[in-house]
C-alpha positions in Angstrom: 115.7 161.2 183.6 116.2 159.2 180.4 119.9 159.3 181.1 119.3 157.7 184.5 117.3 154.9 183.1 119.6 154.2 180.2 122.5 153.5 182.6 120.5 151.3 185.0 121.9 147.9 185.6 119.9 144.9 184.3 119.4 142.1 186.8 117.1 139.1 187.2 116.3 137.6 190.6 114.1 134.5 190.6 112.6 133.2 193.8 111.8 129.5 193.6 109.9 129.9 190.3 107.2 131.7 192.3 108.1 135.2 191.3 111.0 137.6 191.2 112.4 141.0 190.6 113.8 142.4 187.3 115.7 145.7 187.0 116.8 147.6 184.0 113.3 147.7 182.6 112.6 150.3 179.9 109.0 149.4 179.1 106.3 146.7 179.6 105.3 145.7 176.0 102.5 143.3 176.9 101.3 141.1 179.7 98.7 138.5 180.6 98.6 135.6 183.0 100.7 133.4 180.8 103.4 135.8 179.4 104.9 139.1 180.2 107.0 140.8 177.5 109.5 143.5 178.6 111.9 145.8 176.9 115.1 145.8 179.0 118.6 147.3 178.8 119.7 144.0 177.2 116.8 143.6 174.7 113.3 142.1 174.8 112.7 139.6 177.6 109.8 137.1 177.5 108.7 135.7 180.9 106.4 132.7 180.5 104.5 130.9 183.2 101.1 130.5 184.9 99.1 132.9 187.0 101.6 135.7 186.3 100.9 139.1 187.6 102.8 142.3 188.3 103.1 143.1 192.0 105.1 146.3 191.6 106.1 148.4 188.6 108.3 151.5 188.7 109.5 152.7 185.3 111.3 155.6 186.8 113.8 153.3 188.5 113.3 150.5 185.9 112.1 147.9 188.3 109.4 145.3 188.2 108.3 142.6 190.7 106.4 139.6 189.4 104.4 136.8 191.1 103.2 133.5 189.8 104.8 130.3 188.5 107.6 131.2 186.1 108.5 128.5 183.6 110.9 130.4 181.3 112.9 133.5 180.8 114.1 134.2 177.2 115.7 137.1 175.4 114.2 137.7 172.0 116.2 139.3 169.1 119.1 140.6 171.0 121.3 142.8 168.9 125.0 141.9 168.9 127.7 144.5 169.2 130.0 144.8 166.3 132.8 143.4 168.5 130.8 140.2 168.9 130.4 139.6 165.1 132.9 137.4 163.5 135.5 138.9 161.1 134.1 136.9 158.2 130.6 138.1 158.8 131.8 141.7 158.8 133.8 141.2 155.6 131.0 139.7 153.6 128.1 142.1 154.3 
């Protein structure tokens, strides 16, 4: 089952700032009515807003549905692939 989750596609679908669906979820790190912190296939994702709540969560399929006013979506500390690093950065490690 872990193999299935690790290959799931990460997608964000926002519906008029009033909620949405996110796929490619590995784990819900924390949540309250102002911020939901998720571990996704693309790194940690912070969802900030007001009156946020989880309508549906299925970690088997890696999908979450949120409701509430969403103000921001931000990826935190994404790791870069070696291909994305500049040549100079790799030379002077």
